[in-house]
N, C-alpha and C positions, 0 to 999 in steps of 0.2 A: 503494499499499501505506498504512492507516495504521500510524500508532507504535508501536501493541500489537501489530499483523501481525507490523509487523517484530523486535518484541522478542520476539516465542511463536515466530519463524522461527529466530533468534540462540540463544533457550533449549532447542532441539535440537542442539546442539553440545556433545561434548563437555569443558568445560574449566575446569572449577571454578566455584563457583557464586559465591565473588568475585569470579573476573573477569566473569562472566554481569551480576550486578549492576554493575559496572561500567561494561560497556557501554551494559546500559538506561541508566544514569540519563548516560550520552551521549547516548543516543537520546531521554533524555527532554530534551535540553538543561541539566545541570545540570555538566554536564564539558564540554570543550571537545574533549579526546582522550584516550585511553586506552591505554597497555603493555602487550601483550596476549600473555604467555610462553608458546610451546607446550610441552607436556613427550611421551616415548614415547607415555604412557599417554592423552591427549587423542584426540579426533579429528584428522587428519591436516592438514599445515600447508596441502594441497592444498583438502583441505573446508573449512577454515573460512576460507583468502581468499575461496572460492567462496560460501559462506553470507552472507558479511558484505558483500561485492563484490555481490551479490543485491540487497540489502536497502541498495542507493543508497551502503554506505561507502566513505570512499579507503581503504585498506587498501597498506603500503607496510612490504616485510622489514626487517629491517638484519641488520648484520654482529654473531653473537656475541660475546658478552665471552672471552677468553680462560680464567679463571676460572670461567667456565660448570661448573654441574652439569652431568656428560655425560648425565640426564635430557633434559634441556633441549634442543630438535632446531629451535626455531626463533623469533622474537621479529619481530610486528608490533605497528607505530603504526599505530592507526586512530582518524578523525574523520571528523565530518560534510562537513569544507572540508579541499580539499586543501593550501592552507597552515597549518592545523595542521598535519596528520598529516603534512607535510614538514619542519614546524619541526621538530618532536615526534621524525623520523630526526633530525635533527642534532644536537641534545640527547645523545638516546641514543647516535646513530654517536659524539661527540665523549666523552662520559663514557664508556665501554665501552672508550674507547683510552688514556684519561686516568690516572695512575698517583691522581692527588689526587683524591682522591674528594668534597671539600668544596670545592667551585667556586662561589660566590657567584652568576655569571652564572648557569650551568647552574642552579641549585637553585632561583633563582628565572622561569626559563623556566622549568623543566620540573614545578615548583609551579605553577604557573598555569594552565598547558596540562591538569595534574589536576586543574584546580579546587579546588584547595586556600584557603584565606585568604590574605590577603597577611602579616596577621599571622602568622601559624604556620609560613610562610617564613620571614619574619624571627627570627620566634623559635629555629628551627632553625637558620639562618646565623650565630645571633649566639649560639648554645651555651643559646636562656636556652628550653630546654620542660622541661612539665611532667613527673616524672618518672613512669611506668608506674604505678605503683604507686599514684601519687595520684591517678590519673586517678576522678570521679566513678561508683560503682561500673555506672549505666550503660550506661556502657562501657566497660568492663572486659574484658570479651571480647567487643565486637562488631567483625565483621569489616570494619565499614563505616568504620572509625578506621586510614583511610589517609596523613594525615599527622598528625605530632609540635604537637600541645597546650601551646601557648605559656605563658607562667605567667601574663603580662602578659594578657591576653586569647583565657583557654580557654574560658570564658560564651561570648562570640560564638560564639566555632570552634566551640564542641558544637552551634550553630543550626544551622551547616552541614551537621554529620551528622546531625543529627535531623529537617533539609529532606528532605535527603538519602532516609532511611528513609521520611519521608512519602508522597516523590512514589513510592517502589517501591508501599508500601501500598497507595497511592491508584491505581496504572495497572500494576502486576507484582510482587503482593501476593503469589503463587507464588513466588517470586524471593526475597519477604523469607520467607518461612514456613521457604525453601531454608536461609536463612542462620540464621537463628536454630535452627533443628535443630542443625545445625551448632556453633554456638554452647553448647550445652547437651550437647553430649554430652565 
């Protein structure tokens, strides 16, 4: 099955356009892994598991955090690599059980697995991020902005987001159009 066919098959799931975009970027090799949250109004956890497994992805469930939204019914750690999916499960499990939410090692590992630039991860850990209202106009409401931009390297970090947009535009433009429709609303 081609990457394009895998993306189209995944796209049939009712999981929200932002999560579909993250999965498409992972299938395109732009992100090592994805943490996928399933809510009551989404496709059933079994259907999500079956569809993602059928396109060759490694999918593992995690325990839900105790302080979760009551509509949050499942979390999957997904990757094309068993090693990355397993590592993400460990990070998410530790994060969900740790009272201290800002732990550098977890943040570095999680950010790297999500495909975030190292400079953005470092900015997040050291509290040197650009305030949201200082983001360039093009990124103000962009749902692909999944990480905080650092004060020191925000221009280079913006390039990652623009590369993600380009990858979607070239390979799954229907996902990018759906994302932009959400942004406009």
